[in-house]
N, C-alpha and C positions, 0 to 999 in steps of 0.2 A: 261142325266143319270149321275146317280153316280157310280163312279169309285170304284170296291171292292178290298180290298188290298190281295194278293197273299203271300207266304210265299217268294217270290222272291223280294216284295215288303214293305218288313216290316222296320221297321225305326233300323238302329243300335242301338245296346246295349244289355247288358243281362239282361234277367228276373228274377223275384226274385227267383225263383227255381234252376237257374242256379247259381246265388251268393251266396245262401245258402249252396248247393253242394260244391261248391270250397273252400267256409269257413269252411264246415264241414271235407272236405278233407286234408287242411293246419291242423285244429287239430289234426287230428289224426295224421299226420307227425311229427307233434311238439310233441305232446305225445309218441309218439314213439323214436326219436333224444333225447328230453331230458336227460333221465335217462341215456341213450347210452353214451351221451357226458359226464353225471358226472361220471358214472363207469370207462369210459376212464380215466376220470384225477386222480380219488383214484387211480386206478391201477398205471397211473403214477408216483404219490407220494409215494407209496408205494415202486417203480422200484427203485425211488430216495435216498428213507431212507436206502433201503437194500444195494446200493453202497455205500453211505457214511458209515454205518457202516462197511461195508466191507474193505472201506478207511482205517477207523480207525484201526480195526483188524490187518491189513496190516501191517499198522504203529507201533504198539504194538510188533508184533512180530518182526520185524527190530531193532526196540530200544532193545529187550531182546537180540535178535542176535550180536547187536554193544556191549552193556555194560553188559551181562549175568544174566540181572534182568529187573523185569517190573520196569516202574515207580514208585515213591512213591507215589502213591495215595490212602491213607486209609489204608484199608487191603487189597490192589491189590495184593501184595507179601507176605500175610499170608495164611494160610488155609481156612480164614473166607468166607464168601457169596460175593457175588456180592457188588460193590459199584455204587453208581449213579454218572451218568458224573455230575448231577446238583450242586451236593457237593464240587466238585474239577475241575470245571470248570477251574479256573488260571493256576493250577498245570497241570491240562490236557495239556493246548495248550503250557506252557512253555516247558514241556516235549517234544512234538510230533514236536511243529515246531519250538523250539530252540529261539523263539522271545515271548515277550509280546502281551496281545491282540491289544496294539495297534500298533503292529509290528515293534516295537525298539528291539534290538538285549538283551540279557539275561545279568545283572548285574553278578560281580562277584559271589556275596553270590546263586545268584537262579541259575547260572550254575552251580555250582559246586554239588548245590542240583538234579536240574531235567534234564539238560542236557548237561555236562562238554565238550562234542567235539561241541557245538553248532551245530549238524546235522539237518536239516528239516528232518524230517519224513514224515511230514505231511504238506499240506498248508490248512488251514482252511480258507473259503470263506463266505465271506456276508451272503447268504441262510442259513447258519449253527449257524446262532447266532438268536435267540428271537427278533422280531420286536419290542417290544415294554418294552425288556429287552436287551439289547446287552451285557447285560453280561454274559447270560445263552447259552451255546450250546445246539439246539435241533436239531429234526427230520425233516423230508419235511412237517408235519404236524403241523408243531410250539409247538411240545410238548418236554419240556424238562427232563423228567423223563426216561432217558436211562438208562439202567444197563449195566454191563460189569463184565464178570466171567473170569478167567484165570487158563490155566494148572498149577497149583501150584507146582506138583512132576515132572513134564517135562518127563510124558510119553506116551503124545499126547491124553489124554482124559481129558476131564472135567465132575467131578461127577454129575450127574443128580441131585443127593440127597439135592443138595443147589440149584436146580432151584424151582423157583415159581412154582405151578401146571398147569399154561398154559402156560409156557414156556418150557417145558418138551420136550427132542427131542421125536418123533413119535414113535420109535422103544423101547422106554421104556427104554433103557438102558444110559451107558453113552454117552458124545458127543464126537465124534473123533474130536477135534478142540482143538488148544491153547490160543484161542480165541474166547469169546460167545457176542457177545452185542445183546442188545434185548431193545424193549419198553414191557412195561405193555398191557395187554389188553383193561384196564380201561384208559387208557391214550389216547386211538387212535381209531380215528372217528368209529361209528359203532362194537366197541369191537372188534378188529383183534388187534390180535398180530404180530409184524412185528422181524423174526430173520436173523442176520446175515449170520445164516447157511442153511438158508432153500431158 
């Protein structure tokens, strides 16, 4: 007499339907988690850029408090519009850190031009330099097109008329700040602008 297999006597293992169900569940979970992880990374990079910009803004304010003027970086001290950091990387580093890019103390001429007391207002980290061009300062997205504007007349406000449209304060008026730093929206991943003041 032939013995019939009951469910208790089945061979161990998964059926094809069970395997396909598990694979489908894993695929659905991966589809949910991958965008969430990517979004979290993007948010972290934006927060890192904002913190970097705030550090620079604080250093520029400390520089002005010490010397009575902002560093000599193009039109930064005039009533002109914003400057781009990539146009003045060497000067920006010398003024805020009191050192050359290589970490050496400033020579006599550079010292008298950029930071005569050799005060370290800010310490630049490796992550702030472009990976494939270490002569450029960048944000966390590796974007060198960073803009800076300052309060030229000392009233604690930056004229919003000088801002590009995408960087204007959301209240429509002037920005209540002494230093504003931002990245243009066309230079940032997914077209988002990063501001030091928001």
